Every structure is written in structure tokens, then in C-alpha cells.
N, C-alpha and C positions, 0 to 999 in steps of 0.2 A: 218701692225703691225706684222702679223705672220712671214713675211719674215725676218724682223729685228731680231726677236727672234731666228729664225733658224740660221741666220748668226752668232749670238752671241754664240749659242750652238756649232756650228762648230768650232769657235775660242777657246771655252773652251776645246773641245776635243783635238784640236791641242796643246794647252798649257799643258794639262795633259800628253800627249804622249811625248812631247819633253822637258818639263820643261825649255824651253827657252822663253824669252819674245817675243811676237808677234810683228813684225816690222811695220805692217800696222798701219795707223792712227786709234785710237780707235773710236768706235761708241759711241753715247751718253750713252748707257747703259753699256759699257765695264767696267768701274771701279766698278759698282755695281755688275756685274756678276763675275768678276775675283778676286775681293778682298772682304774681309769681312769688308765692310765700316761701318757696323752697330756699330763696336766698337770705331770708331773715333768720338769724340764729335763734335757737330755742331760748337763750338767755334774754333776748329782747322781748320775745312773746311772754316769757315768765314775768318780766318786770311790769309789762302792761297789765297782765292778768292780776298781779299782786295789787297794783293801783286800783283796779276795778273792784277787787275783793274788799279793800279798805272802805270804798264807797258803799258797797252792798252791806257790809257789817254796820256801818253808821245808819243806813236807811232802815235796816231791819233788826236793830239791836234788841228791841223788846220781844219781837216775834221769835227770834232764834236764841233765846237765853239758854245757857248750858244747864242741863238737868243734873240733879244730884248723882244719878247713876253714871252719867258721862264724866262728871268731875271725879268720881271714884275710879272709873275704868281707865282714864287717861294716864295717870302715873303707872298703873299696872302694865299697860301696853309699852310705855316708855322703858320700863325696867326689864320686862321679860320677852318682848318681841324683838327678834334680831334684825328686823328690816325697818325701813323708813315708813312713817305713816303721817297722816295729816288729820287734825281735829277741826271740825266745822269747815268742811271743804266744799267750795262752790263748783258745781258743774251746770252750765247753762243757767237756768232760772232756779235751780234747786240747791239747798244747803244740806249736805249729808253729815251725819254725826262724825264718822271716821272714814278715811280713805287709805287703803293699803295698796299702793300702785304695783308692787312686785307680785301681789296675789290677784290683781284685777278685782279687788274686793272693796265694796262699800259696806260699812257696818252701820246699822241703824238700831239704836237702843229704844225699844218700844215699851211705853207705859200704857196705862188704860186710855190715855187721850187718843192713841192711834186707832181705837175701835169706834170712834165717832165717824159719822158718814162723811163729813167734809175732809177729815184727816185721811180716811181710807181712799177717797178720790185723789187727794194729793199724792198719797203713796203710790197709786197706780201710775200717775204721771212720772214719778221718780223711777219706777220700774222700767217704763218705756225709755226714759232718758238713759238709764244705765245700759239697757240692752243695745241701744243704738251705738254705743261705744265699745261693745264687747265686754262690759263689766257685769258683775252680778252682785246682788244685795244679800247680805247675810243678816237676818233679823235676830236680835237678842232680846230676851225678856229682862226686865229690871232685876228680877230675882237671880237670874243666871249670872249677871254682871256682878252683883253684890255678894252672892253666896259662893259662887264657883268661878272666880276670875281666872285662876290658873288653868282650870279644865277648859274654859272657853278659849283661852289663848292657845292651849295645846291643840284644840280642834282647828283653829285658824292655821297654825304652823304645819298641820298635816295636809293642808291643801296644796296642790301643785303651784309652783311659782314660775315667773317668767324671768328671762335674763335682763341685764341692765340696758342693753341696746333697745329691746322691745319696750321696756319701761319708759325710756326716754322718748321714744316715738309716741307712746300712749299719752304721756304728759303733754307733749307738743300738740297732739290732736285735741286734748281737753282744753288747752289754752285757746286754740283757734275757735273751737265750738263756743266756748263761753264768751270770748271777746265778740264773736259775730252776733251773739244773742243780745248783747248789751251796748254795742257800739254802732253808731250810724254808719252807713256806707262811706260817707265823706271822712269820718274819723279813721276808719280802717285804711282808706286810700291815703290819708295823710301820714299815718303810721308807717306804711310801707314806703311811701315816697321820701319821707324824712330820712329813713334808714338808708335808702339807695343814694340820696344826695350826700349824706355824711360819709359815704364810702367812695365818692368820686375823687 
């Protein structure tokens, strides 16, 4: 954690000295450090995030096709869960099966494919990504989702939830992290400058 902060501070010094955009790929915290992102409404970040997700879905359509278990579980969540959730939700470079923001929970429906070496390695990266944002992953087996959907939803609902203000801040943080992973420094700079100019 300290090392990441030090690297970002070094980049800030470089930026102030040269007044030129840094060409390296931004770290997760770059847009928050180099721009005053606090003036940008969450709705603007959400709009940019949604545009990005549309592109990601197009690029990875075959790779992230919805499994039969997910297709079965989605309407169950819609009917019995009393809070907002997202299906096929992107965070940074990863697509998660379901995201329940008010529980800080990512649901992953695991079939036999998740026991392959490559998939397990990918799952480890997902775990790290979730932890970095204070989220946790709840892994469900296919049989749990299909045979006991209501019991599974009951377990989810028994978890502690967070209030709407914290949920909004969490969503904002996810938008920033994901945009910084997929947008170049110049694109982020343009997004923030365009917004500032439109409000002058």
C-alpha cells in the first residue's frame, strides 16, 4: 500500500514539473490523485462507466456468455431480493456474475470449469480485485443455485448491509477504478476537463 502511494506521488511531481501528460498506464489511484474528481458528479462517472461496459461486452461476448445457472438465478434474485443488484458486472478488468452493492458482495456461480488451473488463477486475481475495494466474493455451486435458490437468497439477506450513502460512495469508487484501468490518461483528462468547461 505504501509503495503504491509513493509511486503515485512521484508521478504527481513529474506532472507538476513538466505539465505534460504522463504516458505510462495509470495506476488505479491515478485519476483520484491527478484530477480533482470530487467535482465530477457520480452520474457523469456512471454514464462513462456504462459506455465502457458496452464496449467490454462487445469485445468479450463469447468469453462471458451467461451460464444456465446464472440465467436461472437472475429472475430469482429479481423476485426475492429486496435490494438492487447487477448481473455481469465489470470491476477493473474482471466480469463478476452478480454484484449486490448494499451487501458489498460479489456472487460467483462456480461450475466444474472453475477447477481448471487457468480459471483458478483468474479467480485469484478476482479475489485480489474485490479485496482492494472492500468487497467479498460469495461463491455458489451450480447445484445450490438450481436446487435451493430461496435458501441461498436467505443466506445472502442474513448478511449485514450498508446504508445508501456508503453504497453510493462505493459505486463511485468502482466507476473510477474501472475507468482508470481502461481509459488512457488523456481520455480521463478530457473527461474531467469537458465537464469543468461545460459548467463554466
